N, C-alpha and C positions, 0 to 999 in steps of 0.2 A: 893352567888351572886344574889339571887333572881331569879334563872333560873329554879329551880326544880318545878315540877308540884304538886299541891295539890288538884287535882280534879276540880270539877265545881265551888267550892267556890272561890269568888273573881277572876274569870277567866279573865274578861275584864280588870281589873287593871293590872294583871300580863302580859297580852298581850301587853298593852301599855308600861310596863317596859321593856319587851323583845325587842320591836321595838327600845326603847331608847338605849338599849345596843349596837345594831348595829349602831345606830346613833352616839353614843359616840365613837365607834371604828373608825367610819368614820370621825372623826373630823377630792403625791408627789413624740466634735471633734477638733482640732488643735489650735495652739496658735494664739492670736490676739494681736494687740498693746495694751500695758497697762495691760496685764494679769499678768505679773510678773512670775519669775521662780518658786515661791512657789505654784502657781496654775497650772503649766504646767501639762497637762493631767488630771486635776481635775476639776470636776464641782463645788465642794465645799470643804472647809477645816474647820474641827471642832477640834481645838487644834492640837493634833498629828495625828488625824484620817482624812481620806479623802473619799469623794464620787467621784469615778473616772468617767471620761467621758464614759468609756465602761460600767460601772455599770448602770449609768443613761440611756444611749442609749439603752441598752439591755432591761431594764424594760419598757421604753417608747414604744419600738417596740412591745413587747409582748402585752401591754395594748391596743395600738391603733389598732394593727392587730386584736385582739380579738373583739374589739368594731366596727371594720369596718370603722375606721376613719383615717385621715391622721395625721402624727406626726405634732406637732405644738409647739409654745412657751408655750401655756397654758398647754399642756400635760407635757412638761418638768417641768414646774413650780409645777404642782400638785404632780408629783412623787418626785421631788427634795425636796419639803416641807417635805414629809413623811420621806425620807431618813435622812435628817438633824435632824429632831425631834427625830428620833430613836437613833441617835448617842448621842444627848444631854440627853435623858432619860436614856440610858444605862450608860453613864458616871455618872450621878447623882445617879443612883441606886448603882453603884460600890462604890461610896463615902459613901453611907449610908448602906452598907452591905446587900443590897437587891438582892436576886437571885430567880427569878421565874423559877421553874423547868419545864422540858419538860412534866412531868406528869400533872402538873397543867394546862399547855397550852392545852394539848390534851383533858383533861376533860372539860375545858371551851369550846373548839371548838365543841366537841361532843354534849354537852348540847345545845349550841347555834344553831348548825346545825339542831338538832332535833326539835327545836322550830320554825324554819323558813322554814321548808320543805326539809331539807337535805343539805348535804355538797355542792352539785352543786348550790343550790339556794343561799347559803351563799356566795360561791365563786363569783357568778354572781353579787350579791349586792356589794361586795367589789371591784370587777372589775370596776364597774361604777365610783368608786372614786379613780381609779388609782392604785389599789392593784392587781397585777397579782397573779394567783393561786400559783405560786412558793413562793410567799412572804406572804401568808395568815398566816402561822404558826408564822413567825417572827413578823407580824403585831399584831397578838393576844398577843404574848409575850410582846410587847411594851405596849399594852393596859393594861394588867394585871400589868405590872411594874408601869405604871402611878397610878393605884389604890393603889398599895402597897406603893408607895412613898407618896401619899396624906395622907394615914393613918399613915405613919411613921413621916411625917413632921408636921402634924396637928392632933394628936390623940384627939378624943373626940369632934372635931369640926364638924359643919354641912358640908354637901357635898359642898355647895357653898363656905364656908370658906376654906375648903380644896383645892378647885380649885384655889382660889385666892392665897393662900400661895404657892401651888405647881407652879403655873404660874410664880410667882415672883422669885422662886428659879431657874426655868429653864431659865428665862430671864437673871438673874444675871450670871448664868453659861455660857450662850451663849456669854455674853459680856466678861467674864473672859477668855474664850477660843478664843476670837477674831474670831468668826465664820464668814467666808467669802464665797461669791459665785462668780464664774467666771462671768465677765461682759457679756459673751455670753448668760448667762441664766438669768441675772437680778442682783438684789442686795438683800442682806439679811437684813431684818428688825427685829432686836432682840426684840424690844418692842412688835411686833405682832407675833413673831416666824413664819415668813413666808417669802417667796421669792417674792420680788417685780418684776414686769414685766420688761424685757429689753426695752430700748428706742424705738425699732422698733416694739414692740409687739402691736397688735390691741386688745389684751385681749379677744380673741375669746374663748367662753366656750367649754368644752368637750360636744358634743351633746348627752347627756345621759338623761335617764328618772329619774335619781337620783341625779340631780345636787345640790340639797339642802345639800347633804352630802359632797360636795367638800370643800377643805380647804379655797377657796376664799369666803365662806360664813361666815368665822370667823369675829367677831366684837370685838374690844378691850373693856375691862372692867377695872374699877379702880383696882389697885393693881397688874396689870400685867397678870391676867388670861384672857382668851378669851372665847367667847360664840359662839356656832355654831347655824345654822339656826334651828336645831331641839331641842334647849333648853339645850344642854349638853355642858360642858366646855371642851375646847381643852386643858386646863391646866392639866386635868387628872381626875377630879372627875365628876361623873355622877349626873345630877340634879334629884331631886325627882319629880316623875311624879304624 
């Protein structure tokens, strides 16, 4: 993964790549009229799977409390983005026979934490992008799943080509599964793989020092992949630094 140390040789390029790994990782209540029975109690529906209101509310509360900010539509959007994408990547991985083991995730987290100043430092960086400590393991597993999918779907291709191909596959899957978001939280844009703000949202950002890692920095690219503000693809492949 390019995380292991080889001494002082090429140290600066490796540091830049390590920061890019974190950047790549950081690539998200009641019925209302028009919600429909299929969305009752759900913030989002992805095929047969659901992101429940409680699941979303609990994670948003943990994140906003830890950051010392108020819950907001933007906080809901950031966390919901992540939860929906995780469902999509997990489904795509299952269809392609990909299973990232707990051991692989633990190894990756230990290596990454060692390079950024420890587990607490890593948790703090991920928290800035709406990932609570309790979800760090699952978030890392999704990240590794993205990388495995990119290599499976586009073997021998460049990282940029892998990102485009993976992005297109996830977009197609999202449309096939008829991914939907409760109007209380916005609308799902399958082509951007993100939640659009609800009509009454003022699009206030999370007041963090790491806002460039937030999903709302994602910009569309041709072929369905997306690029984040740090130069990495949300579709799953890390850009060469």
